[in-house]
N, C-alpha and C positions, 0 to 999 in steps of 0.2 A: 974291923969292918970299915971298908972305904967309905968316905963320905959321899952321900948321895945327892946333896944339895941343900938348900937352906929355906926354912919356912918362917914366914912372920905371921904371928898369931895376934889379932887385934880384938880387944876386950870390947864389950857392950856399954851402953851409955851409964847406966847405973851399976857399974862393976868395977874392975881393975885388973892389972897385969896378973894378980895372983888369984883370978877367978877360978873357980872349978873346972870350967869347961875348957878354957884355953890351955890351963896347965896339964889336963888330961891329955889333949891333943899334942901339947909339946912332948910330953913322956912317950906317947905312941911314936911321934917322929924321930926321937932321939933313939929308941929301941931298934928302929930301922936304919940307923947310921946318918940321919939327917940332923944338920945344926939347927937351932931354933931361937927365936928372940921374941919377947912379948913387950911391945912399946907400951908406956905409960900416957893414957891421954886424960887422966883424971883432973888434971889442971884446967883443961879445956871444957870438960863435961860439966862443970859446977854451974856454968850459966845457963845450960840447956838452950842456948841461943842458936837457931839454925846456921847463922854465919859461922860459928865455930866448926861446922862439919868441913867446910873449905880448908881450915887451918888443920884440922886432923887429918884431911886427905893430903895435905902438902907434908906433913909431918911422916905419915907412912911412904910416900913416894921418895922423900929424901932417904928413908931408911933402905927402901927397895934398891935404890941406885948405889948405896954403899955396899950392898950385900954382893957376896962372890959366890959363884956357881948357880946352878939351876934354882929357880925361886918358884915357890908356891906359897900363896896367900891364903890364909885362913882367919875366920872371923865369926863373932857371935852378934847379931842384932845390927847396932850400928857399926861394929868392927866388920861385920860382913858387908854391909853397904859400902864402906870405904876400900875395903879389899878388893870389890867387884870393879869400883870406879878406878882404883889404882892400876888395875889390869889393863886400862885403856891408855896409860901413860907410860908403863914399863913391861919389858917382856917377862912374862911368868909362864910357867909349865903348866899350872892348874890352879883352880879355886875350890875351896872347901867353905861353905857358907851355912851357918847355923841360923836359922829364924831371920833370914834376911828381909828388911823392909823393901817394899817395891816402890815406895816413894817416901820423902821427907817433906812434911809441909814447910813450906817457906824456902826450900832448897830445890830439889830436882827428883826425877825419875831414877830408878835403878838402871845401870846399863854396866856391861861387862865385854871383855874380849873374847872371841870365839875361841877358847882353850876348853879342856876337859874341866867340867864343873860337876861338883856333887853338892847337893842341898839336903839338909835335914831340918825338917819343919814339924811343928805341932798341929795336929788337927784342931786343938781347942786354943790356938793362939788368940789371946785376948787382944792383942795389938795389931797383929798383921793376919788377915784372914787367909787360910789355906788355899782358898780358891784364887786369890790375888798372886800368890806364889806360883801355883799351877799354871795359871794363864801367863806368867812372865817366863817361867821355864819351858813351856811347852815348845814355842816355835824354835827355841835353842837346842830342844832334845837332850836336856841336861838330865843327869841322873837325880832323881828326886826321891826321898824317902820321907814319907808322911808317917808321923808316929803318933800313938795316943798320950799326947801331952800338951803343955801350955807353952807360952812364949820363953821361958826359963829353961825348957827341956831337962828340967832337974832329975827326973826318973830316966832320962836317956843319955847320961854323960859317958858311962861306959860304952854302951852301944854307938855313941857318936865317936868315941876315941877308936873303936874297932873299925868303923866305916873309914875314919879317917886313914888308919893303917892299911886298909885294903886299897884305897885311893892312892896313897903314896906308892904301894908296892906296884900297882899298874903304871905307874909314871916311871919307875925306875928302869 
């Protein structure tokens, strides 16, 4: 199978590069002929300092600039936040965001390039209200899947991986 492009999957704040969701998304991408990488931000996340968001973003942008071929960014929670912001600095074909914060206290509001974007978010997200994500996505006309789950989306891992596979297939 020819290589379709490259996916960088960024984990959430209290997670890691072996987190269930990003690993499932990587497997879905690789099954379709995309290469993938899962950066490790654990060293930055320990402090939970909003200033580290900029360092996390810079690390992702650096990885993006080193990537070859069409690039897709995906992430969960804080990983979704920095993926969206990185899309303003590097060329990406698309964004796949799981439970994205619409703002980080002490940092800034969510922003993203005008590229194909799919969002999966839980109706019962205890950290980021679903209504805030709807309000953010609506003017962009992003594909938004609201599911019966909380912030971790733990009962929708397979669903998210299948949605990611469909998203990548549309981009190919």
